[in-house]
VEXVEX-101326 format. One line per 4 residues: number of its first residue (from 1); their letters; for each residue x, y, z of N, C-alpha, C. Coordinates in nm, 4 decimals, decimal comma, always signed. Atoms other than C-alpha are relative to their C-alpha. Layout:
NUM) a) X/Y/Z/X/Y/Z/X/Y/Z ~ ...
//
This chain:
1) xxxx) -0,0335/-0,1238/+0,0288/+13,5222/+13,8087/+4,9127/+0,0364/-0,0092/-0,1768 ~ +0,0064/-0,0061/+0,1618/+13,4481/+13,8543/+4,5009/+0,1910/+0,0288/-0,0206 ~ -0,0800/-0,0866/+0,0735/+13,7878/+13,9280/+4,3289/-0,0329/+0,1492/-0,0584 ~ +0,0266/-0,0721/+0,0180/+13,8346/+14,2542/+4,2161/-0,0118/+0,0416/-0,1722
5) xxxx) +0,0153/-0,0424/+0,1879/+13,7159/+14,3870/+3,8418/+0,1013/+0,0746/-0,0369 ~ -0,0601/-0,1315/+0,0669/+13,8645/+14,5287/+3,6051/-0,0751/+0,0558/-0,0576 ~ +0,0681/-0,1000/+0,0619/+13,7145/+14,8361/+3,4167/+0,0707/+0,1186/-0,0536 ~ -0,0394/+0,0003/+0,1239/+13,7928/+15,0178/+3,1146/+0,0762/+0,1672/+0,0955
9) xxxx) -0,0935/-0,1287/-0,0783/+13,9271/+15,3979/+3,3106/+0,0931/-0,0156/+0,1074 ~ -0,1165/+0,0460/-0,0115/+14,1469/+15,2256/+3,4877/+0,1151/-0,0149/-0,0341 ~ -0,1030/+0,0565/+0,1129/+14,3178/+15,0897/+3,2020/+0,0894/+0,1227/-0,0390 ~ -0,0820/-0,0674/+0,0448/+14,5896/+15,2857/+3,0732/+0,1230/-0,0443/-0,1070
13) xxxx) -0,0748/+0,0522/+0,0973/+14,7569/+15,2442/+2,7515/+0,2266/-0,0127/+0,0433 ~ -0,1891/+0,0557/-0,0247/+15,1715/+15,0702/+2,7820/-0,0610/-0,0611/+0,1485 ~ +0,0631/+0,0493/-0,0595/+14,9825/+14,9129/+3,1197/+0,0954/-0,1164/-0,0456 ~ -0,0567/+0,1562/+0,0469/+15,2023/+14,5723/+3,1662/-0,1196/-0,1123/+0,0818
17) xxxx) +0,0799/+0,1280/-0,1032/+15,0101/+14,2538/+3,3134/+0,1010/-0,0714/+0,0963 ~ -0,0953/+0,0595/-0,0768/+15,1826/+14,0772/+3,5642/+0,0521/-0,1027/-0,1017 ~ -0,0740/+0,1487/+0,0613/+15,3948/+13,8089/+3,4609/-0,0524/-0,1495/+0,0729 ~ +0,0613/+0,1600/-0,0501/+15,2912/+13,4308/+3,4720/+0,0784/-0,0989/-0,0255
21) xxxx) -0,0884/+0,1709/+0,0316/+15,5722/+13,1285/+3,5191/-0,0567/-0,0641/+0,0180 ~ +0,0404/+0,0943/-0,0213/+15,4476/+12,8576/+3,4808/+0,1137/-0,1084/+0,0734 ~ -0,0539/+0,0947/-0,0556/+15,6219/+12,5559/+3,6542/+0,0879/-0,1082/-0,1278 ~ -0,0655/+0,0741/+0,1214/+15,8543/+12,3754/+3,3844/-0,0233/-0,0901/-0,0204
25) xxxx) +0,1279/+0,0814/+0,0579/+15,7039/+12,1640/+3,1348/+0,1132/-0,1724/+0,0089 ~ -0,0445/+0,1486/+0,0259/+15,7774/+11,7607/+3,2169/-0,1110/-0,1239/-0,1154 ~ +0,0670/+0,1236/+0,1526/+15,6836/+11,4377/+3,0298/-0,1525/-0,0204/+0,1048 ~ +0,1189/+0,0291/-0,0611/+15,3973/+11,3950/+3,2580/-0,1154/+0,1069/-0,0460
29) xxxx) +0,0818/-0,1138/+0,0590/+15,2444/+11,7028/+3,1882/-0,0522/-0,0122/-0,1092 ~ +0,0114/+0,0364/+0,1082/+15,2648/+11,6591/+2,8432/-0,0447/-0,1389/-0,0512 ~ +0,0464/+0,0952/+0,0203/+15,1296/+11,3108/+2,8922/-0,1512/+0,0471/+0,0411 ~ +0,1171/-0,0526/-0,1015/+14,7758/+11,4442/+3,1534/-0,0485/+0,1173/-0,1989
33) xxxx) +0,0370/-0,1294/+0,1043/+14,7751/+11,7171/+2,8330/-0,0973/-0,0421/-0,0893 ~ +0,0567/+0,0681/+0,1084/+14,6928/+11,4612/+2,5559/-0,0508/-0,0684/+0,0311 ~ +0,1495/+0,0185/-0,0106/+14,4451/+11,2871/+2,7400/-0,1282/+0,0364/+0,0208 ~ +0,1040/-0,0743/-0,0081/+14,2466/+11,5727/+2,8564/-0,0315/+0,1150/-0,1121
37) xxxx) +0,0603/-0,0552/+0,1995/+14,2565/+11,7219/+2,4572/-0,0254/-0,0682/-0,1299 ~ -0,0069/+0,1199/+0,0926/+14,2911/+11,3616/+2,2825/+0,0583/+0,0884/-0,0950 ~ -0,0963/+0,0504/+0,0092/+14,5551/+11,4798/+2,1525/+0,1132/-0,0547/-0,0357 ~ -0,1273/+0,1048/-0,0645/+14,8004/+11,2126/+2,1084/+0,0495/-0,0425/-0,1112
41) xxxx) -0,0909/+0,0743/+0,0702/+15,0042/+11,2697/+1,8630/+0,1856/+0,0050/+0,0226 ~ -0,1006/+0,0108/-0,0725/+15,3251/+11,0832/+1,9277/+0,1255/+0,0704/+0,0217 ~ -0,1338/-0,0634/-0,0556/+15,5993/+11,3424/+1,9023/-0,0068/+0,0950/+0,1202 ~ +0,0301/-0,0591/-0,1543/+15,4457/+11,4965/+2,2350/+0,0668/-0,0694/+0,0841
45) xxxx) +0,0404/+0,0680/-0,1391/+15,4190/+11,1658/+2,4469/+0,0727/-0,1066/-0,0435 ~ -0,0514/+0,0867/+0,0089/+15,6639/+10,8875/+2,2387/+0,1422/+0,0717/-0,0506 ~ -0,0908/-0,0488/+0,0211/+15,9852/+10,9558/+2,2894/+0,1133/-0,0453/-0,0802 ~ -0,0637/+0,0696/+0,0642/+16,1189/+10,6898/+2,0873/-0,0321/+0,0414/-0,1424
49) xxxx) +0,0749/-0,0826/+0,1147/+15,9018/+10,8331/+1,8193/+0,0507/+0,1312/-0,0726 ~ -0,0227/-0,1410/+0,0251/+16,0122/+11,1716/+1,8670/+0,1269/+0,0037/-0,0718 ~ -0,1379/+0,0603/+0,0447/+16,3520/+11,0344/+1,8004/+0,0093/-0,0497/-0,1832 ~ -0,0115/+0,1121/+0,1148/+16,3243/+10,8340/+1,5011/-0,0371/+0,1238/-0,0928
53) xxxx) +0,0970/-0,0872/+0,1023/+16,1665/+11,1467/+1,3223/+0,1161/+0,1453/+0,0083 ~ -0,1436/-0,1143/+0,0121/+16,4962/+11,3498/+1,4048/-0,0340/+0,1045/+0,1118 ~ +0,0220/-0,0820/-0,0965/+16,3560/+11,5634/+1,7024/+0,1008/-0,0881/+0,1347 ~ -0,1056/+0,0909/-0,1168/+16,6184/+11,5327/+2,0262/-0,0653/-0,0529/+0,1037
57) xxxx) +0,0349/+0,0222/-0,1139/+16,3105/+11,4659/+2,2628/-0,1690/+0,0041/-0,0696 ~ +0,1741/-0,0781/-0,0016/+15,9157/+11,5217/+2,3059/+0,0130/+0,1027/+0,0304 ~ +0,0066/-0,1393/-0,0826/+15,7978/+11,8815/+2,3333/-0,1376/-0,0001/+0,0033 ~ +0,1289/+0,0151/-0,0288/+15,5245/+12,0293/+2,4055/-0,0749/+0,0703/-0,1154
61) xxxx) +0,0805/-0,0198/+0,1460/+15,2209/+12,0901/+2,1627/+0,0052/+0,2219/+0,0380 ~ -0,0424/-0,1354/+0,0138/+15,2037/+12,4520/+2,0656/-0,1573/+0,0720/+0,0725 ~ +0,0967/-0,0080/-0,0503/+14,8398/+12,4403/+2,1979/-0,0394/+0,0414/+0,1435 ~ -0,0247/-0,0147/-0,1368/+14,9386/+12,3903/+2,5438/+0,0527/+0,1682/+0,0618
65) xxxx) -0,0575/-0,1228/-0,0311/+15,1569/+12,6951/+2,5476/-0,1033/+0,1498/-0,0210 ~ +0,0993/-0,0116/+0,0576/+14,8579/+12,8377/+2,3736/-0,0924/+0,0617/+0,1437 ~ +0,0159/+0,0429/-0,1133/+14,6894/+12,7922/+2,6843/+0,0347/+0,0879/+0,1494 ~ -0,0690/-0,0619/-0,1187/+14,9187/+12,9113/+2,9378/-0,0514/+0,1275/+0,0203
69) xxxx) +0,0058/-0,1676/+0,0360/+14,8918/+13,2619/+2,7630/-0,1235/+0,0335/+0,0131 ~ +0,1333/+0,0102/-0,0368/+14,5416/+13,2172/+2,7705/-0,0390/+0,0580/+0,1271 ~ +0,0323/+0,0500/-0,1381/+14,5153/+13,1894/+3,1409/+0,0921/+0,1929/+0,0208 ~ -0,0643/-0,1602/-0,0584/+14,7815/+13,5300/+3,1889/-0,1550/+0,0862/-0,0562
73) xxxx) +0,1386/-0,2135/+0,0063/+14,4367/+13,7801/+3,0188/-0,0749/-0,0599/+0,0564 ~ +0,0977/-0,0255/-0,0890/+14,1806/+13,5642/+3,1607/+0,0333/+0,0874/+0,0992 ~ +0,0127/-0,0447/-0,1773/+14,2814/+13,6212/+3,5251/+0,0003/+0,1685/-0,0091 ~ +0,0492/-0,1512/-0,0584/+14,3644/+13,9439/+3,4376/-0,0980/+0,0871/-0,0664
77) xxxx) +0,1789/-0,0630/+0,1128/+14,0396/+14,0703/+3,2330/-0,1170/-0,0430/+0,1308 ~ +0,0940/-0,0020/-0,0674/+13,8632/+14,0381/+3,5421/-0,1204/+0,0618/-0,0234 ~ +0,1306/-0,0329/+0,0543/+13,5224/+14,0793/+3,4177/-0,0393/+0,1072/-0,1025 ~ -0,0156/-0,0839/+0,1440/+13,5934/+14,1459/+3,1028/-0,0583/-0,1231/-0,0940
81) xxxx) +0,0153/+0,1159/+0,0807/+13,4754/+13,9690/+2,8058/+0,0829/-0,0121/-0,0849 ~ -0,0787/-0,0103/+0,0776/+13,6975/+13,8343/+2,5832/-0,0771/-0,0091/-0,1380 ~ +0,0517/+0,0324/+0,1905/+13,6385/+13,8929/+2,1645/+0,1084/-0,0172/-0,0664 ~ -0,0824/+0,0007/+0,1718/+13,9472/+13,8403/+1,9765/+0,0937/-0,0726/+0,1514
85) xxxx) -0,1472/+0,1065/-0,0298/+14,2553/+13,5559/+2,0738/+0,0496/-0,0299/-0,0779 ~ -0,0792/+0,0752/+0,1112/+14,4874/+13,4759/+1,8229/+0,1256/+0,0127/+0,0935 ~ -0,1140/+0,0556/-0,0332/+14,8442/+13,3377/+1,8747/+0,0913/-0,0267/-0,0872 ~ -0,0390/+0,0097/+0,1224/+15,1374/+13,2968/+1,6356/+0,1254/-0,0790/+0,0749
89) xxxx) -0,1183/+0,1001/-0,1090/+15,3821/+12,9341/+1,7612/+0,1557/+0,1009/-0,0924 ~ -0,1535/-0,0633/+0,0024/+15,7387/+13,0928/+1,7315/+0,1495/-0,1144/+0,0515 ~ -0,1953/+0,0963/-0,0401/+16,0042/+12,8792/+1,8883/-0,0826/-0,1405/+0,1237 ~ +0,0289/+0,0699/-0,0711/+15,9684/+12,5054/+2,0212/+0,0147/+0,0164/+0,1473
93) xxxx) -0,0373/+0,0573/-0,0841/+15,9009/+12,4162/+2,3554/+0,0201/-0,1289/+0,0975 ~ -0,0802/+0,1248/-0,0246/+16,1086/+12,1548/+2,5282/-0,0404/-0,0784/+0,1648 ~ -0,0023/+0,0151/-0,1526/+16,0845/+11,9033/+2,8879/+0,1203/+0,1110/+0,0356 ~ -0,0677/-0,1154/-0,0775/+16,2346/+12,1225/+3,1183/-0,0295/+0,1578/+0,0154
97) xxxx) +0,0465/-0,1555/-0,0178/+16,1435/+12,4880/+2,9718/-0,0997/+0,0448/+0,1243 ~ +0,0860/-0,1035/-0,0255/+15,9861/+12,7270/+3,1603/-0,0295/+0,1092/-0,0391 ~ +0,0836/-0,0957/+0,0726/+15,7259/+12,9353/+3,0248/-0,0544/+0,1204/+0,0902 ~ +0,0007/-0,1129/-0,1195/+15,6818/+13,2862/+3,1718/-0,0983/+0,1092/-0,1177
101) xxxx) +0,1861/-0,1175/+0,1069/+15,3390/+13,4678/+2,9818/+0,0142/+0,1384/+0,0829 ~ -0,0051/-0,1535/-0,0137/+15,3854/+13,8593/+2,9643/-0,1164/+0,0804/-0,0805 ~ +0,1237/-0,0666/+0,1408/+15,1218/+14,1431/+2,7824/+0,0334/+0,1136/+0,0824 ~ -0,0191/-0,0917/-0,0207/+15,1196/+14,4582/+2,7841/-0,1098/+0,1249/-0,0742
105) xxxx) +0,0685/-0,0994/+0,0700/+14,8272/+14,7539/+2,6990/+0,0095/+0,0475/-0,1214 ~ -0,0334/-0,0555/+0,1338/+14,8514/+14,8406/+2,3224/-0,1008/+0,1115/-0,0514 ~ +0,1425/-0,0717/+0,0943/+14,4920/+15,0271/+2,2433/-0,1160/-0,0301/+0,0943 ~ +0,1238/-0,0434/-0,1330/+14,2114/+15,1867/+2,4501/-0,0780/+0,0570/-0,0850
109) xxxx) +0,0091/-0,0965/+0,0900/+13,9524/+15,3307/+2,2833/-0,2132/-0,0684/+0,0319 ~ +0,1324/-0,0288/-0,0376/+13,5243/+15,3762/+2,3501/-0,0618/+0,0767/-0,0646 ~ +0,1300/-0,0537/+0,0282/+13,2250/+15,4562/+2,1934/-0,1646/-0,0425/+0,0055 ~ +0,1324/+0,0508/+0,0017/+12,8616/+15,4151/+2,2109/-0,0110/-0,0463/+0,0747
113) xxxx) +0,0118/+0,1381/-0,1249/+12,8930/+15,2739/+2,5290/+0,0635/-0,0786/-0,0283 ~ -0,0589/+0,0985/+0,0170/+13,1006/+15,0200/+2,4328/+0,1814/+0,0014/+0,0204 ~ -0,1465/-0,0505/-0,0722/+13,4962/+14,9943/+2,5893/+0,1321/-0,0943/-0,0237 ~ -0,0954/+0,1383/+0,0129/+13,7771/+14,7947/+2,4554/+0,1149/-0,0074/+0,0216
117) xxxx) -0,1186/-0,0383/+0,0141/+14,1323/+14,7743/+2,4965/+0,0379/-0,1802/-0,0493 ~ -0,0766/+0,1175/+0,0728/+14,3750/+14,5431/+2,2830/+0,1390/-0,0122/+0,1314 ~ -0,1055/+0,0280/-0,0838/+14,6517/+14,3579/+2,4791/+0,1135/-0,0574/-0,0975 ~ -0,0253/+0,1051/+0,0417/+14,9427/+14,2359/+2,3018/+0,1118/-0,1076/+0,1224
121) xxxx) -0,0390/+0,1139/-0,1213/+15,0777/+13,8988/+2,4646/+0,1263/-0,0579/-0,0553 ~ -0,0700/+0,0202/+0,0090/+15,3908/+13,6942/+2,4695/+0,0853/-0,0596/+0,0782 ~ +0,0620/+0,1165/-0,0922/+15,5013/+13,3849/+2,5826/+0,2044/-0,0039/+0,0229 ~ -0,1592/+0,0321/+0,0423/+15,9435/+13,3180/+2,6550/+0,0690/-0,1172/+0,1374
125) xxxx) -0,0454/+0,0945/-0,0180/+16,1452/+13,0387/+2,7588/+0,0937/+0,0853/+0,1588 ~ -0,0930/-0,0149/-0,0438/+16,3812/+13,0219/+3,0738/+0,0887/+0,0957/-0,0269 ~ -0,0995/-0,0942/+0,0445/+16,6562/+13,1955/+2,8584/-0,0151/+0,1030/-0,0571 ~ +0,0372/-0,1563/+0,0468/+16,4485/+13,4977/+2,7766/-0,0003/+0,0140/-0,1286
129) xxxx) -0,0373/+0,0511/+0,1652/+16,3923/+13,3201/+2,3890/-0,1730/+0,0092/-0,0303 ~ +0,1644/-0,0448/+0,0721/+16,0239/+13,4502/+2,2317/-0,0400/-0,1698/-0,0241 ~ +0,0793/+0,1701/+0,0265/+15,8390/+13,0863/+2,2261/-0,1611/-0,0005/-0,0859 ~ +0,0676/-0,0527/+0,0110/+15,5462/+13,2863/+2,1266/-0,0619/+0,1045/+0,0511
133) xxxx) -0,0350/-0,1876/+0,0289/+15,3713/+13,5737/+2,0143/-0,1438/-0,0072/+0,0122 ~ +0,1273/-0,0086/+0,0369/+14,9753/+13,6862/+2,0550/-0,1138/+0,1586/-0,0013 ~ +0,0412/-0,0584/-0,0053/+14,6921/+13,9363/+2,0464/-0,1192/-0,0249/+0,0406 ~ +0,0860/+0,0421/-0,0143/+14,4099/+13,9811/+2,2494/-0,1032/+0,1411/-0,0253
137) xxxx) +0,0802/-0,1744/-0,0421/+14,0849/+14,2463/+2,2698/-0,1191/-0,0544/+0,1072 ~ +0,0837/-0,0307/-0,1496/+13,8949/+14,2869/+2,6097/-0,1051/+0,0834/-0,0256 ~ +0,1086/-0,0490/-0,0424/+13,5438/+14,4116/+2,5986/-0,0371/+0,0753/+0,2170 ~ -0,0072/-0,0076/-0,1485/+13,4869/+14,5957/+2,9816/-0,1026/+0,0948/+0,0505
141) xxxx) +0,0656/-0,0676/-0,0620/+13,2310/+14,7836/+3,1776/+0,0581/+0,1455/-0,0016 ~ -0,0346/-0,1176/-0,0242/+13,3357/+15,1686/+3,2076/+0,0572/+0,0473/+0,1045 ~ -0,0206/+0,0229/-0,1355/+13,3198/+15,1394/+3,5685/-0,1059/-0,0758/+0,0554 ~ +0,1473/+0,0342/-0,1260/+13,1389/+15,0326/+3,8688/-0,1105/+0,0577/-0,0147
145) xxxx) +0,1255/-0,0494/+0,0510/+12,8842/+15,2227/+3,7996/-0,0880/-0,0367/-0,1570 ~ +0,0244/+0,0281/+0,0857/+12,8339/+15,1812/+3,4783/-0,0614/-0,1717/-0,0459 ~ +0,0197/+0,1587/+0,0091/+12,8496/+14,7539/+3,5169/-0,1858/+0,0119/+0,0981 ~ +0,1809/-0,0232/-0,0594/+12,5045/+14,8535/+3,7844/-0,0864/+0,0790/-0,0815
149) xxxx) +0,1215/-0,0079/+0,1290/+12,3513/+15,0309/+3,5330/-0,0525/-0,0547/-0,0897 ~ +0,0681/+0,0947/+0,1322/+12,3500/+14,7809/+3,2955/-0,0502/-0,1156/+0,0310 ~ -0,0282/+0,1036/-0,0093/+12,3733/+14,4841/+3,4772/-0,2237/+0,0272/+0,1012 ~ +0,0898/-0,0301/-0,0889/+12,0034/+14,6717/+3,6330/-0,0703/+0,0330/-0,1451
153) xxxx) +0,0620/-0,0182/+0,1030/+11,8650/+14,7190/+3,2458/-0,0004/+0,1293/-0,0285 ~ -0,0155/-0,1981/+0,0614/+11,9559/+15,1375/+3,2031/+0,1184/-0,0249/-0,1010 ~ -0,1540/+0,0039/+0,1067/+12,1810/+15,2384/+2,9566/+0,0941/+0,0206/+0,0284 ~ -0,1496/-0,0163/-0,0232/+12,5577/+15,2350/+2,9282/-0,0191/+0,1843/+0,0759
157) xxxx) -0,0552/-0,0796/+0,0154/+12,7568/+15,5003/+3,0329/+0,0292/+0,0493/-0,1628 ~ -0,0686/+0,0325/+0,0841/+12,8633/+15,6474/+2,7224/+0,0947/+0,1503/+0,0123 ~ -0,1370/-0,1095/-0,0334/+13,1990/+15,8330/+2,7034/+0,1161/+0,0124/-0,1302 ~ -0,1027/+0,0292/+0,1015/+13,3869/+15,8529/+2,3828/+0,1401/+0,0456/+0,0115
161) xxxx) -0,1366/-0,0025/-0,0313/+13,7197/+15,7988/+2,3914/+0,0790/-0,0236/-0,1343 ~ -0,1044/+0,0850/+0,0776/+13,9732/+15,7910/+2,0879/+0,0990/-0,0662/+0,0464 ~ -0,0822/+0,0806/+0,0067/+14,1596/+15,5669/+1,9769/+0,1385/+0,0316/+0,0713 ~ -0,2054/-0,0271/-0,0013/+14,5237/+15,5524/+2,2216/+0,0052/-0,1291/-0,0666
165) xxxx) -0,0778/+0,1549/-0,0097/+14,7651/+15,3240/+2,1039/+0,1607/+0,0220/+0,0052 ~ -0,1539/-0,0140/-0,0086/+15,1690/+15,2544/+2,1696/+0,0126/+0,0497/-0,1498 ~ -0,0506/-0,0318/+0,0714/+15,3559/+15,3746/+1,9187/+0,0546/-0,0948/-0,0769 ~ -0,0885/+0,1092/+0,0811/+15,5093/+15,1102/+1,6145/+0,0990/-0,0048/+0,0264
169) xxxx) -0,1213/+0,0540/-0,0295/+15,7876/+14,9751/+1,6925/+0,0861/+0,0924/+0,1183 ~ -0,0560/-0,0896/-0,0866/+15,8206/+15,1873/+2,0130/+0,0968/-0,1112/+0,0852 ~ -0,0967/+0,0929/-0,0730/+16,1224/+15,1259/+2,2347/-0,1144/-0,0750/+0,1566 ~ +0,0976/+0,0909/-0,0917/+15,9543/+14,8258/+2,5138/-0,1168/-0,0534/-0,0428
173) xxxx) +0,1174/+0,0784/+0,1131/+15,7204/+14,6706/+2,2497/+0,0604/-0,1363/+0,1018 ~ +0,0242/+0,1647/-0,0512/+15,6886/+14,2712/+2,3446/+0,0886/-0,0088/-0,1879 ~ -0,1062/+0,0980/+0,0360/+15,9898/+14,0935/+2,1775/-0,0378/-0,0355/-0,1785 ~ +0,0317/+0,0678/+0,1379/+15,9653/+13,9941/+1,7724/+0,1255/-0,0941/-0,0048
177) xxxx) -0,0665/+0,1043/-0,0289/+16,0692/+13,6626/+1,6869/+0,1126/+0,0015/-0,1278 ~ -0,1708/+0,0233/+0,0585/+16,4007/+13,5259/+1,4978/-0,0835/-0,1185/-0,1501 ~ +0,0094/+0,1061/+0,1138/+16,4075/+13,3271/+1,1881/+0,0641/-0,1321/+0,0740 ~ -0,0986/+0,1086/-0,0625/+16,5239/+12,9402/+1,3433/-0,1408/-0,0878/-0,0210
181) xxxx) +0,0932/+0,1511/+0,0499/+16,3916/+12,5665/+1,2793/-0,0768/+0,0157/+0,0599 ~ +0,0372/+0,0209/-0,0846/+16,1508/+12,4677/+1,4405/-0,1534/-0,1363/-0,0916 ~ +0,0938/+0,1176/+0,0342/+15,8140/+12,1964/+1,4104/-0,1368/+0,0605/-0,0219 ~ +0,1447/-0,0783/+0,0257/+15,4503/+12,2515/+1,2864/-0,1355/-0,0997/+0,0988
185) xxxx) +0,0533/+0,0952/-0,1019/+15,1324/+12,1310/+1,4841/+0,0086/-0,1454/-0,0440 ~ -0,0110/+0,1203/+0,0493/+15,1584/+11,8112/+1,2914/+0,0844/-0,0455/+0,0455 ~ -0,1383/-0,0066/-0,0755/+15,5018/+11,7612/+1,4207/+0,1045/-0,0324/-0,0978 ~ -0,0614/-0,0012/+0,0912/+15,6791/+11,7359/+1,0909/+0,1073/+0,1278/+0,0143
189) xxxx) -0,0763/-0,0997/-0,0536/+15,9968/+11,9167/+1,1343/-0,0026/+0,0704/-0,1354 ~ -0,0185/-0,0700/+0,1187/+16,0472/+12,2050/+0,9243/+0,0776/+0,1046/+0,0025 ~ -0,1480/-0,1059/+0,0852/+16,3332/+12,4713/+0,7582/-0,0282/+0,0767/-0,0558 ~ +0,0236/-0,1345/+0,1211/+16,3182/+12,7809/+0,5811/+0,0023/+0,1503/+0,0587
193) xxxx) -0,0166/-0,1230/-0,0809/+16,2913/+13,1318/+0,6399/-0,0751/+0,0873/+0,0474 ~ +0,0634/-0,0288/-0,0508/+16,0133/+13,1436/+0,7758/-0,0433/-0,0657/+0,1463 ~ -0,0046/+0,0489/-0,1442/+15,9625/+13,0787/+1,1930/-0,1379/-0,1616/-0,0571 ~ +0,1216/+0,1204/+0,0871/+15,7430/+12,7296/+1,1428/-0,1204/+0,0787/+0,1819
197) xxxx) +0,1389/-0,0540/-0,1073/+15,3769/+12,8868/+1,3245/-0,0957/-0,0344/-0,0694 ~ +0,1418/-0,0021/+0,0663/+15,0471/+12,8796/+1,2883/-0,0694/+0,0841/+0,0962 ~ +0,1093/-0,1002/-0,0699/+14,7471/+13,1250/+1,4011/-0,1183/-0,0874/+0,0227 ~ +0,1213/+0,0589/-0,1087/+14,4572/+13,0180/+1,6203/-0,0663/+0,1265/+0,0604
201) xxxx) +0,0577/-0,1474/-0,0475/+14,1980/+13,2818/+1,6510/-0,1523/-0,0073/+0,0835 ~ +0,1166/-0,0001/-0,0215/+13,8533/+13,2973/+1,8275/-0,0684/+0,0641/-0,0414 ~ +0,0919/-0,0982/+0,0604/+13,5663/+13,3870/+1,7458/+0,0029/+0,0573/+0,0258 ~ +0,0357/-0,1632/-0,0476/+13,4699/+13,7302/+1,7444/-0,1275/+0,0467/+0,0363
205) xxxx) +0,1731/-0,0282/-0,0779/+13,1013/+13,8092/+1,9260/-0,0406/+0,1425/-0,0883 ~ +0,0384/-0,1833/+0,0369/+13,1497/+14,1568/+1,8161/-0,0237/+0,0217/-0,1390 ~ +0,0232/+0,0095/+0,1488/+13,1208/+14,0735/+1,4769/-0,1318/-0,0298/-0,0155 ~ +0,1030/+0,0816/+0,1164/+12,7696/+13,9841/+1,4138/-0,1159/+0,1243/+0,0038
209) xxx) +0,1034/-0,1149/+0,0645/+12,5033/+14,1847/+1,2794/-0,0975/+0,0325/+0,1369 ~ +0,0777/-0,0173/-0,1461/+12,3443/+14,4134/+1,5374/-0,1574/+0,0065/-0,0370 ~ +0,1727/-0,0342/+0,0214/+11,9497/+14,4391/+1,5637/-0,0196/+0,0791/-0,0383
//
């Protein structure tokens, strides 16, 4: 039996995604990730080298945690199309840490037969500390009927839905990061008034020129 799909008509602003708790990070996983990704930065796999540059041990690549957060949104958005996904690395993840990925629908809107939901994402460690923040944009069919119509070559169901959005800084919003010491993807230790973070953005097909 195929997995139940997600449709726009059943989503409301404020809906929370089921949390995804990953197994504790270990050094075997870091080695496997290095082999799979081709990223053999020694700060992630070489304990001696990591300590020589001032780290207490090896630590997880930010892209590994980004993949975990990506799993959360892809598992939730069944049948949807990921239009945008970007993250900000906030805090380093160490061997033994458990990453818990969470999300919440922050916006929904539709116009001209195209329907979108915006989802704020974040990941915490086992101490509840924020390690990553992110955001994604998902395009969905309005309903099962809408999907069947479009797949059969008919025009989509058109329902204009004004943008609905969580209030800025409303209670229960995703936690904000704190300013603390971290490391960049290059493995260099950084300090300063801003958290060590980088942003990765997936291409946005919705920005292509309409025919």
